[in-house]
KOLMI-304935 format. One record per residue (C-alpha): residue number from 0; residue in one letter; x, y, z. Coordinates in nm, 3 decimals. Example, Ala and Ser with C-alpha at 12.3 -4.5 7.8 and 13.67 -1.06 7.14 Angstrom:
% KOLMI-304935
{pos=0&code=A&px=1.230&py=-0.450&pz=0.780}
{pos=1&code=S&px=1.367&py=-0.106&pz=0.714}
END
This chain:
% KOLMI-304935
{pos=0&code=M&px=0.718&py=2.379&pz=-0.766}
{pos=1&code=S&px=0.488&py=2.142&pz=-0.958}
{pos=2&code=A&px=0.327&py=2.422&pz=-1.137}
{pos=3&code=M&px=0.649&py=2.528&pz=-1.250}
{pos=4&code=L&px=0.771&py=2.207&pz=-1.386}
{pos=5&code=A&px=0.437&py=2.164&pz=-1.555}
{pos=6&code=I&px=0.465&py=2.442&pz=-1.765}
{pos=7&code=A&px=0.809&py=2.391&pz=-1.828}
{pos=8&code=T&px=0.737&py=2.043&pz=-1.954}
{pos=9&code=V&px=0.459&py=2.206&pz=-2.192}
{pos=10&code=E&px=0.735&py=2.427&pz=-2.317}
{pos=11&code=L&px=0.958&py=2.153&pz=-2.414}
{pos=12&code=R&px=0.696&py=1.973&pz=-2.590}
{pos=13&code=R&px=0.605&py=2.266&pz=-2.821}
{pos=14&code=F&px=0.978&py=2.324&pz=-2.879}
{pos=15&code=L&px=0.996&py=1.944&pz=-2.995}
{pos=16&code=R&px=0.698&py=1.949&pz=-3.206}
{pos=17&code=D&px=0.878&py=2.207&pz=-3.450}
{pos=18&code=K&px=1.126&py=1.970&pz=-3.666}
{pos=19&code=S&px=1.275&py=2.282&pz=-3.791}
{pos=20&code=N&px=1.440&py=2.339&pz=-3.456}
{pos=21&code=I&px=1.672&py=2.041&pz=-3.487}
{pos=22&code=F&px=1.843&py=2.233&pz=-3.775}
{pos=23&code=F&px=1.855&py=2.568&pz=-3.638}
{pos=24&code=V&px=1.948&py=2.488&pz=-3.290}
{pos=25&code=F&px=2.159&py=2.186&pz=-3.324}
{pos=26&code=I&px=2.315&py=2.139&pz=-3.669}
{pos=27&code=F&px=2.367&py=2.513&pz=-3.797}
{pos=28&code=P&px=2.589&py=2.652&pz=-3.509}
{pos=29&code=L&px=2.818&py=2.342&pz=-3.565}
{pos=30&code=L&px=2.834&py=2.423&pz=-3.942}
{pos=31&code=L&px=2.921&py=2.786&pz=-3.903}
{pos=32&code=I&px=3.188&py=2.723&pz=-3.643}
{pos=33&code=L&px=3.330&py=2.480&pz=-3.888}
{pos=34&code=L&px=3.318&py=2.758&pz=-4.142}
{pos=35&code=L&px=3.445&py=3.046&pz=-3.930}
{pos=36&code=G&px=3.721&py=2.819&pz=-3.797}
{pos=37&code=S&px=3.843&py=2.710&pz=-4.130}
{pos=38&code=Q&px=3.848&py=3.064&pz=-4.287}
{pos=39&code=F&px=3.959&py=3.264&pz=-3.987}
{pos=40&code=G&px=4.025&py=3.030&pz=-3.714}
{pos=41&code=A&px=4.354&py=3.108&pz=-3.491}
{pos=42&code=G&px=4.513&py=2.783&pz=-3.616}
{pos=43&code=S&px=4.404&py=2.875&pz=-3.961}
{pos=44&code=G&px=4.770&py=2.966&pz=-4.040}
{pos=45&code=Q&px=4.908&py=2.621&pz=-4.024}
{pos=46&code=A&px=5.125&py=2.564&pz=-4.325}
{pos=47&code=R&px=4.974&py=2.306&pz=-4.554}
{pos=48&code=V&px=5.154&py=2.156&pz=-4.852}
{pos=49&code=A&px=5.027&py=1.915&pz=-5.122}
{pos=50&code=I&px=5.280&py=1.698&pz=-5.287}
{pos=51&code=A&px=5.136&py=1.525&pz=-5.599}
{pos=52&code=G&px=5.327&py=1.265&pz=-5.832}
{pos=53&code=P&px=5.470&py=0.893&pz=-5.795}
{pos=54&code=G&px=5.626&py=0.789&pz=-5.476}
{pos=55&code=S&px=5.975&py=0.831&pz=-5.480}
{pos=56&code=A&px=6.291&py=0.883&pz=-5.261}
{pos=57&code=L&px=6.271&py=1.270&pz=-5.332}
{pos=58&code=A&px=5.913&py=1.286&pz=-5.230}
{pos=59&code=Q&px=5.969&py=1.090&pz=-4.901}
{pos=60&code=A&px=6.267&py=1.327&pz=-4.834}
{pos=61&code=L&px=6.061&py=1.642&pz=-4.865}
{pos=62&code=T&px=5.773&py=1.508&pz=-4.671}
{pos=63&code=A&px=6.000&py=1.417&pz=-4.355}
{pos=64&code=K&px=6.178&py=1.747&pz=-4.390}
{pos=65&code=L&px=5.855&py=1.967&pz=-4.423}
{pos=66&code=Q&px=5.682&py=1.762&pz=-4.143}
{pos=67&code=S&px=5.989&py=1.792&pz=-3.920}
{pos=68&code=S&px=5.919&py=2.165&pz=-3.935}
{pos=69&code=G&px=5.560&py=2.171&pz=-3.862}
{pos=70&code=V&px=5.423&py=2.165&pz=-4.230}
{pos=71&code=V&px=5.090&py=1.953&pz=-4.280}
{pos=72&code=V&px=5.177&py=1.759&pz=-4.581}
{pos=73&code=T&px=4.928&py=1.565&pz=-4.796}
{pos=74&code=A&px=5.004&py=1.331&pz=-5.105}
{pos=75&code=S&px=4.757&py=1.358&pz=-5.377}
{pos=76&code=G&px=4.707&py=1.335&pz=-5.722}
{pos=77&code=E&px=4.784&py=1.656&pz=-5.967}
{pos=78&code=N&px=4.384&py=1.715&pz=-6.023}
{pos=79&code=A&px=4.322&py=1.688&pz=-5.662}
{pos=80&code=A&px=4.627&py=1.928&pz=-5.569}
{pos=81&code=R&px=4.501&py=2.167&pz=-5.795}
{pos=82&code=A&px=4.171&py=2.180&pz=-5.689}
{pos=83&code=D&px=4.280&py=2.211&pz=-5.315}
{pos=84&code=L&px=4.491&py=2.517&pz=-5.424}
{pos=85&code=S&px=4.192&py=2.672&pz=-5.610}
{pos=86&code=R&px=3.967&py=2.612&pz=-5.276}
{pos=87&code=G&px=4.230&py=2.758&pz=-5.054}
{pos=88&code=R&px=4.255&py=2.391&pz=-4.867}
{pos=89&code=T&px=4.647&py=2.390&pz=-4.926}
{pos=90&code=D&px=4.878&py=2.674&pz=-4.947}
{pos=91&code=V&px=5.148&py=2.529&pz=-5.193}
{pos=92&code=G&px=5.160&py=2.258&pz=-5.426}
{pos=93&code=L&px=5.456&py=2.061&pz=-5.513}
{pos=94&code=F&px=5.420&py=1.854&pz=-5.844}
{pos=95&code=L&px=5.672&py=1.606&pz=-5.920}
{pos=96&code=D&px=5.712&py=1.338&pz=-6.213}
{pos=97&code=E&px=5.897&py=1.025&pz=-6.274}
{pos=98&code=S&px=6.206&py=1.229&pz=-6.417}
{pos=99&code=D&px=6.236&py=1.430&pz=-6.099}
{pos=100&code=G&px=6.259&py=1.109&pz=-5.895}
{pos=101&code=A&px=6.526&py=0.965&pz=-6.122}
{pos=102&code=A&px=6.745&py=1.291&pz=-6.116}
{pos=103&code=F&px=6.719&py=1.261&pz=-5.752}
{pos=104&code=D&px=6.828&py=0.910&pz=-5.721}
{pos=105&code=A&px=7.127&py=0.981&pz=-5.965}
{pos=106&code=G&px=7.255&py=1.276&pz=-5.786}
{pos=107&code=Q&px=7.164&py=1.497&pz=-6.040}
{pos=108&code=P&px=6.959&py=1.856&pz=-6.051}
{pos=109&code=A&px=6.575&py=1.806&pz=-6.024}
{pos=110&code=E&px=6.342&py=2.102&pz=-6.163}
{pos=111&code=L&px=6.036&py=2.099&pz=-5.934}
{pos=112&code=D&px=5.689&py=2.257&pz=-6.047}
{pos=113&code=V&px=5.578&py=2.465&pz=-5.731}
{pos=114&code=V&px=5.231&py=2.629&pz=-5.743}
{pos=115&code=M&px=5.120&py=2.881&pz=-5.464}
{pos=116&code=A&px=4.781&py=2.961&pz=-5.369}
{pos=117&code=S&px=4.623&py=3.289&pz=-5.347}
{pos=118&code=Q&px=4.579&py=3.325&pz=-4.975}
{pos=119&code=S&px=4.821&py=3.572&pz=-4.803}
{pos=120&code=S&px=4.958&py=3.272&pz=-4.567}
{pos=121&code=A&px=5.079&py=3.101&pz=-4.891}
{pos=122&code=Q&px=5.401&py=3.327&pz=-4.919}
{pos=123&code=A&px=5.528&py=3.239&pz=-4.592}
{pos=124&code=V&px=5.465&py=2.842&pz=-4.658}
{pos=125&code=L&px=5.657&py=2.875&pz=-4.987}
{pos=126&code=Q&px=5.975&py=3.006&pz=-4.805}
{pos=127&code=Q&px=5.934&py=2.673&pz=-4.597}
{pos=128&code=V&px=5.924&py=2.476&pz=-4.889}
{pos=129&code=R&px=6.242&py=2.635&pz=-5.050}
{pos=130&code=T&px=6.437&py=2.596&pz=-4.698}
{pos=131&code=A&px=6.308&py=2.215&pz=-4.716}
{pos=132&code=V&px=6.412&py=2.170&pz=-5.076}
{pos=133&code=Q&px=6.747&py=2.320&pz=-5.024}
{pos=134&code=A&px=6.802&py=2.118&pz=-4.692}
{pos=135&code=V&px=6.733&py=1.790&pz=-4.886}
{pos=136&code=G&px=6.953&py=1.912&pz=-5.169}
{pos=137&code=L&px=7.250&py=1.984&pz=-4.913}
{pos=138&code=E&px=7.186&py=1.642&pz=-4.757}
{pos=139&code=R&px=7.210&py=1.492&pz=-5.105}
{pos=140&code=S&px=7.534&py=1.659&pz=-5.192}
{pos=141&code=Q&px=7.690&py=1.579&pz=-4.861}
{pos=142&code=L&px=7.585&py=1.191&pz=-4.927}
{pos=143&code=A&px=7.737&py=1.218&pz=-5.299}
{pos=144&code=A&px=8.051&py=1.384&pz=-5.152}
{pos=145&code=L&px=8.117&py=1.111&pz=-4.908}
{pos=146&code=T&px=8.051&py=0.832&pz=-5.152}
{pos=147&code=G&px=8.258&py=1.006&pz=-5.428}
{pos=148&code=A&px=8.543&py=1.002&pz=-5.177}
{pos=149&code=G&px=8.505&py=0.619&pz=-5.157}
{pos=150&code=I&px=8.302&py=0.568&pz=-4.830}
{pos=151&code=P&px=8.031&py=0.321&pz=-4.903}
{pos=152&code=E&px=7.689&py=0.461&pz=-4.886}
{pos=153&code=D&px=7.583&py=0.232&pz=-4.594}
{pos=154&code=R&px=7.838&py=0.396&pz=-4.380}
{pos=155&code=A&px=7.814&py=0.747&pz=-4.499}
{pos=156&code=R&px=7.440&py=0.805&pz=-4.422}
{pos=157&code=P&px=7.481&py=0.692&pz=-4.051}
{pos=158&code=A&px=7.807&py=0.915&pz=-4.043}
{pos=159&code=L&px=7.593&py=1.223&pz=-4.173}
{pos=160&code=V&px=7.299&py=1.144&pz=-3.931}
{pos=161&code=Q&px=7.571&py=1.134&pz=-3.648}
{pos=162&code=A&px=7.759&py=1.461&pz=-3.764}
{pos=163&code=A&px=7.404&py=1.653&pz=-3.774}
{pos=164&code=A&px=7.323&py=1.530&pz=-3.415}
{pos=165&code=Q&px=7.666&py=1.674&pz=-3.282}
{pos=166&code=V&px=7.604&py=2.027&pz=-3.454}
{pos=167&code=A&px=7.453&py=2.265&pz=-3.227}
{pos=168&code=V&px=7.175&py=2.458&pz=-3.454}
{pos=169&code=P&px=7.120&py=2.818&pz=-3.387}
{pos=170&code=T&px=6.786&py=2.904&pz=-3.258}
{pos=171&code=V&px=6.599&py=3.217&pz=-3.259}
{pos=172&code=D&px=6.358&py=3.334&pz=-2.997}
{pos=173&code=I&px=6.078&py=3.550&pz=-3.125}
{pos=174&code=V&px=5.913&py=3.769&pz=-2.820}
{pos=175&code=D&px=5.573&py=3.916&pz=-2.932}
{pos=176&code=T&px=5.513&py=4.235&pz=-2.752}
{pos=177&code=N&px=5.169&py=4.275&pz=-2.918}
{pos=178&code=D&px=4.914&py=4.230&pz=-2.616}
{pos=179&code=V&px=4.635&py=4.117&pz=-2.847}
{pos=180&code=A&px=4.871&py=3.841&pz=-3.025}
{pos=181&code=Q&px=4.960&py=3.713&pz=-2.682}
{pos=182&code=E&px=4.610&py=3.724&pz=-2.581}
{pos=183&code=F&px=4.509&py=3.461&pz=-2.860}
{pos=184&code=R&px=4.838&py=3.262&pz=-2.851}
{pos=185&code=G&px=4.805&py=2.889&pz=-2.784}
{pos=186&code=L&px=4.417&py=2.901&pz=-2.905}
{pos=187&code=G&px=4.284&py=2.620&pz=-3.134}
{pos=188&code=K&px=4.184&py=2.659&pz=-3.479}
{pos=189&code=F&px=3.801&py=2.662&pz=-3.386}
{pos=190&code=D&px=3.833&py=2.743&pz=-3.005}
{pos=191&code=L&px=3.768&py=3.114&pz=-3.035}
{pos=192&code=G&px=3.481&py=3.072&pz=-3.272}
{pos=193&code=A&px=3.323&py=2.792&pz=-3.069}
{pos=194&code=S&px=3.266&py=3.011&pz=-2.763}
{pos=195&code=Q&px=3.146&py=3.318&pz=-2.966}
{pos=196&code=Q&px=2.900&py=3.106&pz=-3.156}
{pos=197&code=L&px=2.796&py=2.905&pz=-2.851}
{pos=198&code=L&px=2.684&py=3.245&pz=-2.696}
{pos=199&code=L&px=2.552&py=3.392&pz=-3.006}
{pos=200&code=F&px=2.306&py=3.058&pz=-3.087}
{pos=201&code=V&px=2.193&py=3.027&pz=-2.736}
{pos=202&code=F&px=2.085&py=3.363&pz=-2.672}
{pos=203&code=L&px=1.929&py=3.393&pz=-3.025}
{pos=204&code=S&px=1.732&py=3.051&pz=-2.965}
{pos=205&code=S&px=1.619&py=3.166&pz=-2.637}
{pos=206&code=L&px=1.497&py=3.502&pz=-2.748}
{pos=207&code=T&px=1.295&py=3.353&pz=-3.037}
{pos=208&code=G&px=1.134&py=3.144&pz=-2.798}
{pos=209&code=A&px=0.963&py=3.433&pz=-2.633}
{pos=210&code=A&px=0.689&py=3.384&pz=-2.902}
{pos=211&code=T&px=0.575&py=3.084&pz=-2.714}
{pos=212&code=L&px=0.486&py=3.320&pz=-2.400}
{pos=213&code=I&px=0.291&py=3.566&pz=-2.624}
{pos=214&code=Q&px=0.098&py=3.263&pz=-2.792}
{pos=215&code=A&px=0.016&py=3.131&pz=-2.438}
{pos=216&code=R&px=-0.104&py=3.473&pz=-2.332}
{pos=217&code=R&px=-0.309&py=3.508&pz=-2.658}
{pos=218&code=F&px=-0.487&py=3.206&pz=-2.644}
{pos=219&code=G&px=-0.579&py=3.245&pz=-2.267}
{pos=220&code=V&px=-0.342&py=2.966&pz=-2.126}
{pos=221&code=V&px=-0.174&py=3.213&pz=-1.875}
{pos=222&code=G&px=-0.491&py=3.333&pz=-1.772}
{pos=223&code=R&px=-0.646&py=2.995&pz=-1.713}
{pos=224&code=V&px=-0.331&py=2.876&pz=-1.540}
{pos=225&code=M&px=-0.320&py=3.186&pz=-1.310}
{pos=226&code=S&px=-0.709&py=3.139&pz=-1.217}
{pos=227&code=A&px=-0.545&py=2.850&pz=-0.995}
{pos=228&code=P&px=-0.311&py=2.928&pz=-0.720}
{pos=229&code=V&px=-0.036&py=3.012&pz=-0.947}
{pos=230&code=S&px=0.136&py=3.331&pz=-0.926}
{pos=231&code=S&px=0.268&py=3.540&pz=-1.241}
{pos=232&code=G&px=0.615&py=3.473&pz=-1.113}
{pos=233&code=Q&px=0.553&py=3.078&pz=-1.132}
{pos=234&code=V&px=0.422&py=3.148&pz=-1.469}
{pos=235&code=V&px=0.730&py=3.325&pz=-1.591}
{pos=236&code=A&px=0.959&py=3.080&pz=-1.399}
{pos=237&code=G&px=0.808&py=2.785&pz=-1.540}
{pos=238&code=Q&px=0.824&py=2.920&pz=-1.899}
{pos=239&code=A&px=1.171&py=3.038&pz=-1.833}
{pos=240&code=L&px=1.266&py=2.690&pz=-1.698}
{pos=241&code=G&px=1.137&py=2.544&pz=-2.040}
{pos=242&code=R&px=1.372&py=2.768&pz=-2.224}
{pos=243&code=F&px=1.654&py=2.726&pz=-1.988}
{pos=244&code=A&px=1.651&py=2.355&pz=-2.062}
{pos=245&code=I&px=1.628&py=2.404&pz=-2.426}
{pos=246&code=A&px=1.910&py=2.662&pz=-2.401}
{pos=247&code=F&px=2.134&py=2.419&pz=-2.177}
{pos=248&code=V&px=2.071&py=2.125&pz=-2.387}
{pos=249&code=Q&px=2.174&py=2.322&pz=-2.697}
{pos=250&code=G&px=2.481&py=2.465&pz=-2.541}
{pos=251&code=G&px=2.580&py=2.132&pz=-2.419}
{pos=252&code=F&px=2.555&py=1.986&pz=-2.757}
{pos=253&code=I&px=2.755&py=2.255&pz=-2.909}
{pos=254&code=M&px=3.012&py=2.193&pz=-2.649}
{pos=255&code=A&px=3.054&py=1.855&pz=-2.681}
{pos=256&code=G&px=3.010&py=1.846&pz=-3.077}
{pos=257&code=T&px=3.273&py=2.092&pz=-3.105}
{pos=258&code=A&px=3.522&py=1.911&pz=-2.861}
{pos=259&code=L&px=3.457&py=1.592&pz=-3.034}
{pos=260&code=L&px=3.431&py=1.682&pz=-3.394}
{pos=261&code=F&px=3.685&py=1.996&pz=-3.380}
{pos=262&code=G&px=3.900&py=1.936&pz=-3.101}
{pos=263&code=V&px=3.807&py=2.249&pz=-2.905}
{pos=264&code=D&px=3.962&py=2.279&pz=-2.581}
{pos=265&code=W&px=3.711&py=2.429&pz=-2.340}
{pos=266&code=G&px=3.933&py=2.422&pz=-2.036}
{pos=267&code=N&px=3.786&py=2.314&pz=-1.703}
{pos=268&code=L&px=3.475&py=2.131&pz=-1.790}
{pos=269&code=W&px=3.287&py=2.210&pz=-1.483}
{pos=270&code=L&px=3.384&py=2.565&pz=-1.465}
{pos=271&code=S&px=3.253&py=2.590&pz=-1.850}
{pos=272&code=A&px=2.936&py=2.424&pz=-1.771}
{pos=273&code=L&px=2.884&py=2.674&pz=-1.478}
{pos=274&code=V&px=2.928&py=2.970&pz=-1.710}
{pos=275&code=L&px=2.667&py=2.796&pz=-1.957}
{pos=276&code=V&px=2.442&py=2.746&pz=-1.679}
{pos=277&code=L&px=2.426&py=3.107&pz=-1.579}
{pos=278&code=F&px=2.435&py=3.238&pz=-1.904}
{pos=279&code=C&px=2.139&py=3.007&pz=-2.026}
{pos=280&code=A&px=1.959&py=3.143&pz=-1.703}
{pos=281&code=V&px=2.004&py=3.507&pz=-1.855}
{pos=282&code=A&px=1.905&py=3.422&pz=-2.201}
{pos=283&code=A&px=1.592&py=3.249&pz=-2.068}
{pos=284&code=A&px=1.504&py=3.517&pz=-1.828}
{pos=285&code=A&px=1.542&py=3.794&pz=-2.120}
{pos=286&code=A&px=1.326&py=3.595&pz=-2.340}
{pos=287&code=M&px=1.040&py=3.576&pz=-2.094}
{pos=288&code=M&px=1.070&py=3.967&pz=-2.054}
{pos=289&code=V&px=1.045&py=4.010&pz=-2.427}
{pos=290&code=G&px=0.731&py=3.774&pz=-2.434}
{pos=291&code=S&px=0.566&py=3.977&pz=-2.147}
{pos=292&code=V&px=0.603&py=4.323&pz=-2.338}
{pos=293&code=I&px=0.533&py=4.228&pz=-2.688}
{pos=294&code=D&px=0.191&py=4.130&pz=-2.803}
{pos=295&code=N&px=0.266&py=3.991&pz=-3.154}
{pos=296&code=D&px=0.465&py=3.668&pz=-3.164}
{pos=297&code=T&px=0.575&py=3.739&pz=-3.534}
{pos=298&code=A&px=0.710&py=4.104&pz=-3.401}
{pos=299&code=A&px=0.876&py=3.909&pz=-3.092}
{pos=300&code=A&px=1.058&py=3.665&pz=-3.327}
{pos=301&code=G&px=1.214&py=3.957&pz=-3.539}
{pos=302&code=V&px=1.290&py=4.146&pz=-3.224}
{pos=303&code=G&px=1.441&py=3.864&pz=-3.072}
{pos=304&code=V&px=1.666&py=3.793&pz=-3.400}
{pos=305&code=G&px=1.744&py=4.146&pz=-3.412}
{pos=306&code=G&px=1.828&py=4.210&pz=-3.072}
{pos=307&code=G&px=2.022&py=3.892&pz=-3.020}
{pos=308&code=L&px=2.236&py=3.981&pz=-3.332}
{pos=309&code=V&px=2.317&py=4.308&pz=-3.193}
{pos=310&code=L&px=2.379&py=4.221&pz=-2.822}
{pos=311&code=G&px=2.583&py=3.924&pz=-2.964}
{pos=312&code=G&px=2.807&py=4.146&pz=-3.183}
{pos=313&code=L&px=2.849&py=4.404&pz=-2.909}
{pos=314&code=G&px=2.915&py=4.147&pz=-2.657}
{pos=315&code=G&px=3.197&py=3.997&pz=-2.896}
{pos=316&code=C&px=3.034&py=3.707&pz=-3.052}
{pos=317&code=M&px=3.132&py=3.833&pz=-3.415}
{pos=318&code=V&px=3.466&py=4.020&pz=-3.351}
{pos=319&code=P&px=3.642&py=3.956&pz=-3.062}
{pos=320&code=P&px=3.604&py=4.258&pz=-2.793}
{pos=321&code=E&px=4.006&py=4.255&pz=-2.770}
{pos=322&code=F&px=3.979&py=4.443&pz=-3.105}
{pos=323&code=F&px=3.717&py=4.670&pz=-2.980}
{pos=324&code=P&px=3.798&py=5.061&pz=-2.925}
{pos=325&code=E&px=3.817&py=5.151&pz=-2.556}
{pos=326&code=A&px=3.484&py=5.324&pz=-2.537}
{pos=327&code=L&px=3.331&py=5.034&pz=-2.739}
{pos=328&code=A&px=3.463&py=4.790&pz=-2.502}
{pos=329&code=A&px=3.344&py=4.950&pz=-2.199}
{pos=330&code=I&px=2.992&py=4.953&pz=-2.346}
{pos=331&code=S&px=3.007&py=4.574&pz=-2.435}
{pos=332&code=Y&px=2.985&py=4.504&pz=-2.043}
{pos=333&code=A&px=2.642&py=4.597&pz=-2.057}
{pos=334&code=T&px=2.577&py=4.270&pz=-2.212}
{pos=335&code=P&px=2.580&py=3.925&pz=-2.065}
{pos=336&code=H&px=2.761&py=3.780&pz=-2.370}
{pos=337&code=R&px=3.098&py=4.004&pz=-2.279}
{pos=338&code=W&px=3.075&py=3.863&pz=-1.928}
{pos=339&code=A&px=3.037&py=3.492&pz=-2.038}
{pos=340&code=Y&px=3.315&py=3.565&pz=-2.314}
{pos=341&code=D&px=3.547&py=3.692&pz=-2.041}
{pos=342&code=A&px=3.481&py=3.393&pz=-1.827}
{pos=343&code=F&px=3.547&py=3.150&pz=-2.106}
{pos=344&code=A&px=3.875&py=3.318&pz=-2.210}
{pos=345&code=A&px=3.992&py=3.300&pz=-1.855}
{pos=346&code=I&px=3.904&py=2.916&pz=-1.852}
{pos=347&code=Q&px=4.025&py=2.847&pz=-2.213}
{pos=348&code=R&px=4.341&py=3.043&pz=-2.241}
{pos=349&code=Q&px=4.463&py=3.095&pz=-1.897}
{pos=350&code=D&px=4.361&py=2.785&pz=-1.707}
{pos=351&code=G&px=4.149&py=3.019&pz=-1.464}
{pos=352&code=T&px=3.995&py=2.878&pz=-1.148}
{pos=353&code=L&px=3.639&py=2.953&pz=-0.997}
{pos=354&code=G&px=3.792&py=3.233&pz=-0.821}
{pos=355&code=D&px=3.911&py=3.395&pz=-1.134}
{pos=356&code=I&px=3.572&py=3.412&pz=-1.289}
{pos=357&code=L&px=3.385&py=3.471&pz=-0.975}
{pos=358&code=P&px=3.322&py=3.842&pz=-1.093}
{pos=359&code=Q&px=3.182&py=3.720&pz=-1.418}
{pos=360&code=L&px=2.956&py=3.454&pz=-1.245}
{pos=361&code=G&px=2.805&py=3.708&pz=-1.003}
{pos=362&code=V&px=2.723&py=3.959&pz=-1.279}
{pos=363&code=L&px=2.561&py=3.671&pz=-1.493}
{pos=364&code=A&px=2.371&py=3.561&pz=-1.171}
{pos=365&code=G&px=2.256&py=3.916&pz=-1.081}
{pos=366&code=M&px=2.117&py=3.988&pz=-1.452}
{pos=367&code=A&px=1.926&py=3.663&pz=-1.454}
{pos=368&code=A&px=1.763&py=3.755&pz=-1.132}
{pos=369&code=A&px=1.700&py=4.109&pz=-1.232}
{pos=370&code=L&px=1.534&py=3.996&pz=-1.565}
{pos=371&code=L&px=1.327&py=3.720&pz=-1.399}
{pos=372&code=L&px=1.165&py=3.960&pz=-1.157}
{pos=373&code=L&px=1.109&py=4.230&pz=-1.422}
{pos=374&code=G&px=0.949&py=3.965&pz=-1.633}
{pos=375&code=A&px=0.710&py=3.848&pz=-1.372}
{pos=376&code=W&px=0.627&py=4.215&pz=-1.330}
{pos=377&code=L&px=0.564&py=4.280&pz=-1.693}
{pos=378&code=L&px=0.385&py=3.963&pz=-1.715}
{pos=379&code=R&px=0.128&py=4.076&pz=-1.451}
{pos=380&code=W&px=0.114&py=4.413&pz=-1.607}
{pos=381&code=S&px=0.037&py=4.263&pz=-1.945}
{pos=382&code=L&px=-0.250&py=4.053&pz=-1.828}
{pos=383&code=S&px=-0.431&py=4.386&pz=-1.721}
{pos=384&code=R&px=-0.433&py=4.499&pz=-2.060}
{pos=385&code=A&px=-0.605&py=4.323&pz=-2.398}
{pos=386&code=L&px=-0.381&py=4.191&pz=-2.647}
END
């Protein structure tokens, strides 16, 4: 056991010496999750409206009405609102001036300048803006009618509020029969991308770490270690333990960072951590298998990146497997990514328990054990031939 820990410690030290790892292992995944979530996240269709212009009763009424219907409203200057529209940060811009506010206060018609962004969701948001404008105009007309009939404004406003509370507003319940839509219902903006990129980068980082085992073989480190009472299995296990520690720290950092920065809901943290542990074990064992077969560390890095991307894409880390054709979906279960993806999906979307994800955990544990045993055998075989 002490030999395994010593080998793992050396692996960690070699990893920490390369300062570029800090960016590619910890910072880059969060940036990619931010980018993907902002553009394609499940919650990216939330309505966003920017109101530009001086503060007025009209702006306040529109803001309250839009926010009551679930629209995110921001108040900004004209230039900032136009910049947000051009960059897709907001769906609709409402541009008000002093004459609009004065006309509203006087009970006169106001002409509002409305600009819609180019994204497809803007059309639906524009309809929400129209509804809000009509509702505000109706309330203003009702108030004007009451005050015109001789009722003081301080009595007319509470009367309108009381009347609105007593009216039963009809509601529409929409039942979505689309299985895929129901599968992703309730997911946060970054939830799906966070789990996908977690699996992708943990596996990629581990496979590229296979180069350290090749270098250890090339420089004769493995041979000298095995001249002591240390088996090839202990060498692979020590190397894998080091890669496992790096992968688990990376995965834990991504989980914590996305939860704190982006509000990602990982469900039951203990179960999510258990899935991460077993997936990291598979990734570390796979890296050791690659490091035992390939003799060139540069080639191993290329194989690690290429193989990691292919397996990640096939396992649902780029496109959700719910969109896969039936044949491709069946093939995806040959990858550890798909089993881990399904486990995270059960925990995040369905509040799954340990019993619900036991099949996925069992497959991941079996993959890790098989790859580690295969890596040990391949390492012994590789030492019998020259590099």
